[in-house]
Backbone as CSV, one residue per row, in Angstrom:
resi,resn,N_x,N_y,N_z,CA_x,CA_y,CA_z,C_x,C_y,C_z
1,THR,-15.076,-12.920,1.519,-14.701,-11.783,0.677,-13.305,-11.924,0.094
2,CYS,-12.542,-12.917,0.557,-11.141,-13.150,0.176,-10.237,-11.998,0.623
3,LYS,-10.711,-11.192,1.560,-9.885,-10.134,2.139,-9.592,-10.428,3.612
4,GLU,-10.039,-11.625,4.080,-9.794,-12.014,5.467,-8.301,-12.277,5.690
5,GLN,-7.858,-12.161,6.939,-6.477,-12.483,7.275,-6.242,-13.979,7.111
6,ASN,-5.042,-14.370,6.742,-4.674,-15.787,6.607,-5.635,-16.540,5.702
7,ILE,-6.059,-15.902,4.623,-7.027,-16.519,3.725,-6.517,-17.852,3.189
8,ARG,-5.209,-17.974,3.003,-4.665,-19.202,2.423,-4.706,-20.374,3.394
9,MET,-5.019,-20.096,4.643,-5.086,-21.173,5.640,-6.492,-21.747,5.775
10,LEU,-7.471,-21.141,5.083,-8.837,-21.652,5.166,-8.891,-23.064,4.608
11,ARG,-9.545,-23.947,5.344,-9.656,-25.341,4.924,-11.087,-25.807,5.111
12,VAL,-11.506,-26.750,4.270,-12.813,-27.380,4.488,-12.596,-28.483,5.512
13,ALA,-13.314,-28.409,6.646,-13.119,-29.391,7.716,-13.438,-30.797,7.213
14,PRO,-12.574,-31.778,7.515,-12.846,-33.155,7.093,-14.047,-33.726,7.831
15,VAL,-14.750,-34.621,7.178,-15.912,-35.285,7.777,-15.515,-36.713,8.085
16,GLY,-15.845,-37.213,9.267,-15.529,-38.596,9.595,-14.994,-38.709,10.999
17,SER,-14.709,-39.932,11.416,-14.181,-40.150,12.754,-12.679,-39.872,12.760
18,PRO,-12.096,-39.606,13.940,-10.666,-39.285,14.021,-9.814,-40.367,13.357
19,GLY,-8.883,-39.917,12.502,-7.999,-40.866,11.835,-8.648,-41.577,10.666
20,GLN,-9.889,-41.209,10.360,-10.618,-41.890,9.288,-11.403,-40.873,8.480
21,ASP,-10.714,-39.881,7.942,-11.383,-38.844,7.166,-11.985,-39.440,5.896
22,LEU,-13.162,-38.971,5.558,-13.838,-39.465,4.361,-13.280,-38.786,3.117
23,SER,-13.463,-39.434,1.983,-13.134,-38.824,0.703,-14.296,-39.095,-0.248
24,VAL,-14.275,-38.444,-1.384,-15.350,-38.604,-2.363,-15.509,-40.064,-2.768
25,LYS,-14.409,-40.809,-2.825,-14.468,-42.203,-3.273,-15.219,-43.106,-2.293
26,ASP,-15.412,-42.645,-1.051,-16.152,-43.445,-0.063,-17.660,-43.356,-0.254
27,LEU,-18.133,-42.309,-0.907,-19.569,-42.033,-0.947,-20.394,-43.061,-1.727
28,PRO,-19.920,-43.573,-2.872,-20.733,-44.557,-3.598,-21.088,-45.792,-2.770
29,LYS,-20.179,-46.256,-1.926,-20.489,-47.454,-1.130,-21.588,-47.167,-0.101
30,PHE,-21.643,-45.914,0.368,-22.722,-45.549,1.287,-24.061,-45.496,0.545
31,ARG,-24.037,-44.964,-0.655,-25.265,-44.908,-1.453,-25.745,-46.331,-1.778
32,ASP,-24.803,-47.222,-2.105,-25.158,-48.610,-2.412,-25.757,-49.296,-1.189
33,ALA,-25.192,-49.019,-0.008,-25.692,-49.637,1.226,-27.128,-49.211,1.514
34,LEU,-27.450,-47.964,1.192,-28.801,-47.459,1.446,-29.851,-48.093,0.528
35,LYS,-29.396,-48.641,-0.601,-30.327,-49.280,-1.535,-30.751,-50.672,-1.054
36,LYS,-29.980,-51.214,-0.113,-30.245,-52.575,0.372,-31.320,-52.573,1.456
37,ALA,-31.935,-53.731,1.624,-32.921,-53.901,2.703,-32.181,-54.009,4.035
38,PRO,-32.827,-53.678,5.167,-34.214,-53.190,5.239,-34.294,-51.689,4.963
39,LYS,-35.428,-51.245,4.490,-35.663,-49.815,4.311,-36.019,-49.211,5.668
40,LEU,-35.398,-48.108,5.984,-35.583,-47.488,7.297,-36.136,-46.074,7.157
41,ASP,-36.753,-45.596,8.229,-37.309,-44.243,8.234,-36.221,-43.184,8.071
42,THR,-34.982,-43.555,8.390,-33.876,-42.591,8.345,-33.131,-42.603,7.011
43,ASP,-33.584,-43.407,6.054,-32.875,-43.499,4.766,-32.791,-42.143,4.064
44,LEU,-33.872,-41.383,4.107,-33.877,-40.081,3.443,-32.863,-39.145,4.098
45,ALA,-32.850,-39.110,5.427,-31.903,-38.245,6.138,-30.469,-38.678,5.863
46,ALA,-30.230,-39.984,5.818,-28.888,-40.494,5.529,-28.455,-40.075,4.120
47,THR,-29.380,-40.139,3.172,-29.086,-39.705,1.805,-28.752,-38.217,1.770
48,GLN,-29.483,-37.430,2.548,-29.216,-35.994,2.616,-27.831,-35.718,3.198
49,MET,-27.400,-36.527,4.158,-26.050,-36.395,4.705,-25.004,-36.648,3.622
50,ILE,-25.207,-37.721,2.850,-24.259,-38.069,1.794,-24.217,-36.974,0.726
51,ASP,-25.393,-36.470,0.350,-25.456,-35.400,-0.658,-24.690,-34.163,-0.185
52,ALA,-24.852,-33.833,1.104,-24.166,-32.657,1.653,-22.661,-32.870,1.660
53,VAL,-22.243,-34.060,2.098,-20.806,-34.359,2.155,-20.192,-34.317,0.758
54,ALA,-20.936,-34.800,-0.242,-20.435,-34.794,-1.619,-20.109,-33.369,-2.068
55,LEU,-20.975,-32.423,-1.735,-20.728,-31.027,-2.093,-19.528,-30.453,-1.345
56,ILE,-19.454,-30.786,-0.054,-18.382,-30.240,0.787,-17.017,-30.773,0.358
57,LEU,-16.947,-32.075,0.100,-15.665,-32.685,-0.264,-15.218,-32.299,-1.669
58,ALA,-16.137,-31.800,-2.485,-15.785,-31.403,-3.849,-15.101,-30.033,-3.903
59,VAL,-15.065,-29.332,-2.791,-14.432,-28.015,-2.762,-12.925,-28.150,-3.000
60,ASP,-12.407,-27.308,-3.849,-10.974,-27.283,-4.156,-10.261,-26.467,-3.075
61,ASN,-9.625,-27.164,-2.132,-8.921,-26.452,-1.051,-7.783,-25.587,-1.590
62,ASN,-7.200,-26.015,-2.713,-6.078,-25.266,-3.281,-6.502,-23.909,-3.837
63,TYR,-7.819,-23.744,-4.025,-8.315,-22.447,-4.499,-7.868,-21.346,-3.546
64,PHE,-7.949,-21.607,-2.255,-7.512,-20.637,-1.255,-6.015,-20.768,-0.993
65,TYR,-5.545,-22.000,-0.842,-4.157,-22.230,-0.429,-3.171,-21.668,-1.452
66,ASN,-3.500,-21.841,-2.718,-2.601,-21.369,-3.778,-2.999,-19.998,-4.325
67,SER,-3.862,-19.304,-3.593,-4.268,-17.936,-3.949,-4.913,-17.831,-5.329
68,LYS,-5.653,-18.880,-5.715,-6.347,-18.829,-7.010,-7.423,-17.747,-7.018
69,PHE,-7.862,-17.335,-5.822,-8.911,-16.317,-5.731,-8.460,-14.970,-6.298
70,LEU,-7.132,-14.793,-6.421,-6.634,-13.544,-6.987,-6.933,-13.459,-8.484
71,GLY,-7.112,-14.633,-9.099,-7.324,-14.659,-10.547,-8.760,-14.429,-10.966
72,ASP,-9.702,-14.601,-10.051,-11.114,-14.409,-10.431,-11.837,-13.432,-9.507
73,ASP,-11.035,-12.613,-8.822,-11.598,-11.594,-7.920,-12.552,-12.234,-6.895
74,CYS,-12.191,-13.439,-6.435,-12.910,-14.156,-5.366,-14.300,-14.646,-5.801
75,LYS,-14.571,-14.682,-7.095,-15.889,-15.117,-7.558,-16.200,-16.530,-7.066
76,ARG,-15.273,-17.463,-7.302,-15.495,-18.850,-6.872,-15.486,-18.943,-5.341
77,GLY,-14.665,-18.133,-4.692,-14.601,-18.140,-3.232,-15.932,-17.785,-2.599
78,LYS,-16.600,-16.787,-3.158,-17.906,-16.372,-2.639,-18.959,-17.461,-2.885
79,GLU,-18.824,-18.166,-4.016,-19.744,-19.271,-4.312,-19.544,-20.414,-3.320
80,ILE,-18.273,-20.712,-3.034,-17.959,-21.775,-2.063,-18.513,-21.410,-0.692
81,ASN,-18.297,-20.149,-0.296,-18.761,-19.697,1.012,-20.278,-19.825,1.140
82,ALA,-21.005,-19.403,0.088,-22.463,-19.481,0.116,-22.933,-20.933,0.179
83,MET,-22.246,-21.806,-0.575,-22.609,-23.233,-0.584,-22.398,-23.852,0.801
84,LEU,-21.269,-23.537,1.435,-20.979,-24.120,2.753,-21.975,-23.644,3.809
85,LEU,-22.338,-22.368,3.746,-23.292,-21.831,4.718,-24.672,-22.475,4.568
86,GLU,-24.991,-22.916,3.359,-26.267,-23.581,3.120,-26.188,-25.081,3.393
87,THR,-25.036,-25.687,3.089,-24.920,-27.143,3.117,-24.642,-27.716,4.497
88,TRP,-23.768,-27.048,5.260,-23.465,-27.596,6.595,-24.711,-27.712,7.475
89,PRO,-25.600,-26.702,7.540,-26.818,-26.869,8.346,-27.683,-28.038,7.883
90,LYS,-27.753,-28.262,6.566,-28.514,-29.407,6.054,-27.896,-30.709,6.543
91,PHE,-26.556,-30.772,6.513,-25.858,-31.977,6.981,-26.177,-32.244,8.448
92,PHE,-26.054,-31.222,9.294,-26.241,-31.429,10.732,-27.697,-31.719,11.086
93,LYS,-28.636,-31.143,10.346,-30.051,-31.446,10.581,-30.325,-32.926,10.286
94,ALA,-29.806,-33.411,9.159,-29.995,-34.818,8.800,-29.241,-35.726,9.769
95,GLN,-28.026,-35.311,10.143,-27.235,-36.111,11.081,-27.947,-36.257,12.426
96,HIS,-28.594,-35.185,12.872,-29.321,-35.212,14.143,-30.421,-36.275,14.107
97,GLU,-31.124,-36.359,12.986,-32.191,-37.355,12.849,-31.633,-38.773,12.844
98,VAL,-30.555,-38.982,12.112,-29.947,-40.317,12.042,-29.371,-40.715,13.397
99,ARG,-28.676,-39.784,14.040,-28.065,-40.087,15.344,-29.122,-40.455,16.380
100,ALA,-30.236,-39.737,16.382,-31.312,-40.030,17.338,-31.845,-41.444,17.126
101,ALA,-31.992,-41.840,15.873,-32.487,-43.194,15.569,-31.487,-44.256,15.997
102,VAL,-30.207,-43.993,15.759,-29.155,-44.941,16.151,-29.106,-45.088,17.664
103,GLU,-29.195,-43.969,18.374,-29.152,-44.013,19.842,-30.359,-44.759,20.401
104,LYS,-31.531,-44.545,19.809,-32.742,-45.242,20.246,-32.575,-46.749,20.045
105,TYR,-32.076,-47.137,18.884,-31.861,-48.563,18.583,-30.833,-49.158,19.550
106,THR,-29.751,-48.425,19.784,-28.694,-48.905,20.681,-29.221,-49.104,22.098
107,ASP,-30.005,-48.140,22.572,-30.587,-48.251,23.916,-31.472,-49.486,24.031
108,GLU,-32.266,-49.731,22.995,-33.155,-50.899,23.008,-32.345,-52.196,23.035
109,GLN,-31.276,-52.247,22.249,-30.440,-53.444,22.200,-29.712,-53.692,23.519
110,GLU,-29.314,-52.618,24.191,-28.629,-52.770,25.475,-29.570,-53.334,26.539
111,LEU,-30.836,-52.949,26.484,-31.821,-53.514,27.410,-32.054,-54.996,27.113
112,VAL,-32.043,-55.352,25.829,-32.167,-56.765,25.445,-30.990,-57.566,26.006
113,LYS,-29.786,-57.007,25.888,-28.579,-57.697,26.381,-28.594,-57.819,27.903
114,LEU,-29.133,-56.793,28.580,-29.245,-56.868,30.038,-30.176,-58.013,30.436
115,ALA,-31.280,-58.139,29.721,-32.221,-59.239,29.987,-31.573,-60.589,29.701
116,GLU,-30.752,-60.654,28.651,-30.052,-61.898,28.317,-29.048,-62.266,29.409
117,ASP,-28.335,-61.254,29.938,-27.386,-61.512,31.025,-28.106,-61.976,32.287
118,GLU,-29.284,-61.401,32.535,-30.073,-61.817,33.700,-30.480,-63.279,33.569
119,LYS,-30.877,-63.667,32.366,-31.298,-65.047,32.129,-30.111,-66.006,32.209
120,LYS,-28.960,-65.580,31.686,-27.793,-66.457,31.613,-27.034,-66.541,32.938
121,TYR,-26.850,-65.382,33.593,-26.009,-65.341,34.799,-26.797,-65.096,36.080
122,GLY,-28.015,-64.574,35.947,-28.819,-64.255,37.127,-28.759,-62.775,37.466
123,LYS,-29.916,-62.240,37.856,-29.966,-60.836,38.263,-29.138,-60.653,39.529
124,GLY,-28.295,-59.616,39.533,-27.438,-59.395,40.686,-26.091,-60.072,40.571
125,SER,-25.855,-60.761,39.433,-24.552,-61.395,39.221,-23.527,-60.343,38.817
126,PHE,-22.271,-60.742,38.863,-21.182,-59.839,38.486,-21.371,-59.336,37.051
127,HIS,-21.665,-60.238,36.115,-21.855,-59.865,34.705,-23.058,-58.937,34.536
128,TRP,-24.136,-59.244,35.238,-25.353,-58.423,35.140,-25.078,-57.008,35.616
129,TYR,-24.377,-56.889,36.753,-24.068,-55.570,37.303,-23.129,-54.785,36.398
130,GLU,-22.230,-55.505,35.732,-21.303,-54.834,34.807,-22.088,-54.057,33.745
131,ARG,-23.062,-54.721,33.130,-23.860,-54.069,32.092,-24.781,-53.002,32.704
132,LYS,-25.341,-53.290,33.860,-26.256,-52.344,34.529,-25.528,-51.049,34.882
133,LEU,-24.289,-51.163,35.324,-23.512,-49.978,35.690,-23.352,-49.054,34.491
134,LEU,-23.011,-49.622,33.335,-22.824,-48.823,32.129,-24.138,-48.219,31.642
135,LEU,-25.224,-48.984,31.764,-26.535,-48.470,31.371,-26.971,-47.309,32.265
136,ASP,-26.757,-47.464,33.572,-27.120,-46.392,34.504,-26.300,-45.131,34.239
137,ALA,-25.019,-45.335,33.915,-24.156,-44.186,33.626,-24.604,-43.478,32.351
138,LYS,-25.027,-44.257,31.363,-25.497,-43.668,30.102,-26.785,-42.874,30.327
139,THR,-27.687,-43.429,31.129,-28.923,-42.706,31.469,-28.594,-41.401,32.174
140,LEU,-27.603,-41.478,33.080,-27.212,-40.291,33.840,-26.645,-39.215,32.913
141,ILE,-25.761,-39.610,31.986,-25.102,-38.594,31.159,-26.099,-37.938,30.212
142,LYS,-27.174,-38.652,29.860,-28.231,-38.028,29.051,-28.940,-36.948,29.871
143,ALA,-29.157,-37.228,31.151,-29.764,-36.223,32.038,-28.827,-35.032,32.212
144,VAL,-27.531,-35.310,32.242,-26.535,-34.238,32.346,-26.572,-33.359,31.096
145,ASP,-26.707,-33.985,29.934,-26.791,-33.224,28.682,-27.981,-32.271,28.701
146,VAL,-29.122,-32.753,29.203,-30.317,-31.917,29.295,-30.063,-30.756,30.262
147,ALA,-29.432,-31.075,31.384,-29.134,-30.044,32.382,-28.199,-28.979,31.814
148,ALA,-27.290,-29.405,30.941,-26.351,-28.460,30.331,-27.076,-27.510,29.379
149,SER,-28.107,-28.031,28.687,-28.832,-27.197,27.731,-29.966,-26.410,28.396
150,GLU,-30.394,-26.866,29.579,-31.456,-26.175,30.314,-30.997,-25.951,31.758
151,PRO,-30.056,-25.013,31.976,-29.452,-24.830,33.300,-30.437,-24.570,34.434
152,LEU,-31.566,-23.926,34.133,-32.559,-23.663,35.182,-33.769,-24.581,35.012
153,GLY,-33.526,-25.765,34.446,-34.580,-26.752,34.262,-34.828,-27.560,35.523
154,ASP,-35.451,-28.723,35.360,-35.838,-29.570,36.489,-34.651,-30.423,36.947
155,PRO,-34.191,-30.275,38.206,-33.063,-31.064,38.694,-33.442,-32.514,39.058
156,ALA,-34.757,-32.821,39.119,-35.195,-34.147,39.578,-34.575,-35.306,38.795
157,PRO,-34.512,-35.237,37.454,-33.887,-36.348,36.712,-32.426,-36.577,37.084
158,LEU,-31.713,-35.497,37.406,-30.313,-35.642,37.831,-30.222,-36.360,39.167
159,HIS,-31.071,-35.975,40.108,-31.097,-36.657,41.416,-31.378,-38.146,41.241
160,ALA,-32.385,-38.465,40.432,-32.779,-39.860,40.237,-31.684,-40.667,39.559
161,ALA,-31.074,-40.088,38.522,-30.022,-40.801,37.789,-28.790,-41.010,38.661
162,ALA,-28.447,-40.004,39.459,-27.286,-40.122,40.351,-27.528,-41.207,41.403
163,ALA,-28.738,-41.248,41.955,-29.080,-42.246,42.977,-29.040,-43.655,42.393
164,ALA,-29.528,-43.824,41.151,-29.547,-45.139,40.513,-28.124,-45.642,40.264
165,LEU,-27.266,-44.745,39.752,-25.877,-45.145,39.487,-25.143,-45.453,40.785
166,GLN,-25.362,-44.634,41.813,-24.697,-44.859,43.098,-25.118,-46.199,43.694
167,LYS,-26.391,-46.534,43.572,-26.910,-47.802,44.108,-26.251,-48.994,43.397
168,THR,-26.189,-48.932,42.059,-25.568,-50.015,41.305,-24.089,-50.128,41.653
169,HIS,-23.408,-48.992,41.757,-21.993,-48.985,42.135,-21.788,-49.640,43.495
170,ASP,-22.590,-49.230,44.473,-22.425,-49.722,45.835,-22.724,-51.223,45.948
171,GLU,-23.617,-51.723,45.089,-23.935,-53.153,45.112,-22.889,-53.975,44.351
172,LEU,-22.295,-53.367,43.330,-21.292,-54.081,42.538,-19.935,-54.130,43.239
173,LYS,-19.609,-53.087,43.978,-18.266,-52.970,44.560,-17.865,-54.183,45.399
174,PRO,-18.715,-54.664,46.345,-18.295,-55.839,47.130,-18.132,-57.097,46.269
175,LEU,-18.920,-57.233,45.216,-18.757,-58.375,44.309,-17.396,-58.302,43.619
176,PHE,-17.013,-57.097,43.232,-15.714,-56.920,42.595,-14.585,-57.218,43.584
177,GLN,-14.716,-56.700,44.801,-13.664,-56.926,45.800,-13.483,-58.414,46.083
178,LYS,-14.589,-59.132,46.099,-14.535,-60.582,46.299,-13.812,-61.252,45.137
179,PHE,-14.134,-60.798,43.914,-13.474,-61.357,42.731,-11.991,-61.005,42.713
180,ALA,-11.660,-59.740,43.027,-10.274,-59.278,42.982,-9.389,-60.014,43.972
181,ALA,-9.984,-60.558,45.054,-9.211,-61.274,46.076,-8.841,-62.691,45.644
182,ARG,-9.433,-63.164,44.541,-9.148,-64.527,44.081,-7.736,-64.620,43.508
183,ASP,-7.128,-65.802,43.657,-5.771,-66.013,43.152,-5.698,-65.915,41.631
184,ASP,-6.811,-66.242,40.967,-6.815,-66.246,39.500,-7.435,-64.978,38.905
185,ALA,-7.553,-63.939,39.719,-8.232,-62.721,39.250,-7.423,-61.968,38.199
186,GLY,-6.108,-62.054,38.274,-5.278,-61.316,37.326,-5.262,-59.823,37.633
187,ASP,-4.944,-59.020,36.624,-4.866,-57.569,36.794,-6.280,-56.983,36.783
188,THR,-6.705,-56.420,37.890,-8.064,-55.862,37.998,-8.058,-54.337,38.074
189,SER,-6.933,-53.720,37.672,-6.819,-52.262,37.801,-7.868,-51.529,36.963
190,ALA,-8.183,-52.053,35.759,-9.185,-51.389,34.912,-10.538,-51.352,35.613
191,TRP,-10.858,-52.446,36.309,-12.119,-52.489,37.056,-12.107,-51.477,38.202
192,SER,-10.962,-51.359,38.860,-10.846,-50.385,39.953,-11.095,-48.973,39.435
193,TYR,-10.493,-48.668,38.285,-10.699,-47.357,37.673,-12.170,-47.160,37.291
194,LEU,-12.770,-48.188,36.705,-14.165,-48.123,36.287,-15.066,-47.751,37.460
195,LEU,-14.892,-48.463,38.569,-15.725,-48.203,39.745,-15.433,-46.839,40.350
196,SER,-14.176,-46.441,40.327,-13.802,-45.139,40.886,-14.445,-44.006,40.079
197,TYR,-14.368,-44.100,38.757,-14.974,-43.073,37.908,-16.494,-43.068,38.050
198,ALA,-17.091,-44.257,38.173,-18.547,-44.350,38.345,-18.966,-43.678,39.646
199,ASN,-18.191,-43.888,40.692,-18.480,-43.267,41.987,-18.353,-41.749,41.895
200,ASP,-17.276,-41.291,41.209,-17.085,-39.844,41.014,-18.254,-39.249,40.232
201,LEU,-18.694,-39.986,39.221,-19.785,-39.507,38.363,-21.089,-39.382,39.152
202,ALA,-21.397,-40.408,39.956,-22.635,-40.387,40.744,-22.612,-39.261,41.777
203,LYS,-21.518,-39.169,42.515,-21.418,-38.149,43.569,-21.366,-36.737,42.967
204,GLY,-20.609,-36.589,41.867,-20.512,-35.285,41.220,-21.851,-34.824,40.664
205,THR,-22.617,-35.768,40.124,-23.927,-35.433,39.573,-24.896,-35.026,40.668
206,GLU,-24.843,-35.733,41.791,-25.719,-35.372,42.903,-25.374,-33.982,43.436
207,SER,-24.081,-33.667,43.486,-23.669,-32.320,43.920,-24.177,-31.254,42.959
208,ARG,-24.059,-31.533,41.642,-24.557,-30.588,40.626,-26.070,-30.428,40.738
209,ALA,-26.785,-31.541,41.017,-28.241,-31.496,41.149,-28.651,-30.636,42.352
210,LYS,-27.911,-30.770,43.456,-28.220,-29.972,44.645,-27.999,-28.489,44.369
211,ARG,-26.923,-28.184,43.628,-26.680,-26.789,43.291,-27.755,-26.269,42.327
212,MET,-28.213,-27.171,41.427,-29.310,-26.775,40.536,-30.570,-26.450,41.321
213,ASP,-30.833,-27.241,42.384,-31.985,-26.954,43.254,-31.922,-25.506,43.737
214,ASP,-30.729,-25.120,44.185,-30.532,-23.781,44.716,-30.626,-22.724,43.613
215,GLU,-30.046,-23.051,42.441,-30.072,-22.110,41.316,-31.497,-21.861,40.821
216,VAL,-32.278,-22.950,40.751,-33.670,-22.826,40.309,-34.453,-21.961,41.297
217,LYS,-34.176,-22.192,42.584,-34.878,-21.432,43.626,-34.534,-19.940,43.528
218,LYS,-33.245,-19.654,43.294,-32.801,-18.258,43.225,-32.921,-17.672,41.810
219,LYS,-33.213,-18.546,40.830,-33.281,-18.146,39.419,-31.968,-17.489,38.985
220,SER,-30.879,-18.078,39.422,-29.550,-17.558,39.109,-28.598,-18.722,38.873
221,ILE,-27.917,-18.730,37.723,-27.026,-19.840,37.373,-25.659,-19.658,38.007
222,ASN,-25.149,-20.715,38.621,-23.814,-20.724,39.196,-22.797,-20.527,38.071
223,PRO,-21.877,-19.570,38.203,-20.891,-19.335,37.128,-19.979,-20.537,36.890
224,TYR,-19.915,-21.445,37.863,-19.065,-22.634,37.714,-19.829,-23.834,37.155
225,ALA,-21.090,-23.638,36.793,-21.937,-24.743,36.342,-21.335,-25.468,35.136
226,LYS,-20.869,-24.713,34.137,-20.328,-25.343,32.933,-19.112,-26.211,33.265
227,GLY,-18.251,-25.716,34.134,-17.076,-26.490,34.530,-17.467,-27.777,35.238
228,GLU,-18.514,-27.705,36.050,-18.986,-28.888,36.762,-19.553,-29.915,35.783
229,ILE,-20.316,-29.437,34.791,-20.875,-30.329,33.767,-19.749,-30.979,32.970
230,ASP,-18.751,-30.190,32.586,-17.608,-30.721,31.821,-16.883,-31.808,32.610
231,LYS,-16.776,-31.623,33.917,-16.108,-32.607,34.772,-16.904,-33.909,34.801
232,LEU,-18.231,-33.809,34.823,-19.079,-35.005,34.817,-18.925,-35.768,33.509
233,ILE,-18.893,-35.041,32.411,-18.727,-35.682,31.105,-17.366,-36.380,31.028
234,LYS,-16.338,-35.748,31.595,-15.005,-36.376,31.609,-15.028,-37.657,32.439
235,SER,-15.695,-37.627,33.597,-15.790,-38.832,34.435,-16.479,-39.966,33.677
236,TYR,-17.527,-39.610,32.930,-18.247,-40.626,32.146,-17.344,-41.202,31.063
237,ASN,-16.647,-40.340,30.337,-15.753,-40.811,29.279,-14.623,-41.665,29.841
238,ASP,-14.087,-41.255,30.995,-13.035,-42.044,31.657,-13.565,-43.397,32.089
239,MET,-14.796,-43.413,32.568,-15.430,-44.666,33.011,-15.592,-45.620,31.851
240,VAL,-16.138,-45.121,30.735,-16.329,-45.962,29.554,-14.973,-46.427,29.008
241,GLY,-13.997,-45.523,29.049,-12.657,-45.892,28.599,-12.070,-47.019,29.430
242,ALA,-12.263,-46.937,30.742,-11.756,-47.999,31.640,-12.458,-49.319,31.361
């Protein structure tokens, strides 16, 4: 309505990864890339994302910042508002489809790499366990995401994922300790952090799963559930960072 408080501070949120905001000039190269082979099922959704971003980035931020809305009785402001309310949902719907396809492809490739490590280094080797640990953690955090969206859902996937990660951690730890004791091991602190966060993640998830068992039985959500989920996500991010 252009009568909101701090109207001049309204900004169109940038699209892109941190430190890499997109601009209109970036869009043609994305459109050109989509014209190239191979053709994918997600090409249409990707195009819809680009179309949405083009509309969003074309908004004149100075319209609000420089109080241009005073000159047209907020006519353009109301048009911008209506466009954003229609366009952002289209962007996120298309993004959801593209992201799901990317995650599916990534998961498949990680399993291929695990098989390659098994062939090259042997199942149960240090390298094999390194990749297995990260894969188990990724499987676990997906179960955590489901638990966050369905608090009174089935806790069984959380129990299973926590047990799998704990098993891999417990089998990898002595291999790491053996490696860390070598004279040529160098600085192994990142590995220590990795294993510590993985252990925290497995144990924390099992604790959350046990509480979910109780919550499902009582049909009552623990008020601390969200904080516990957030802590698990932090442990996962710290683990991947390490």
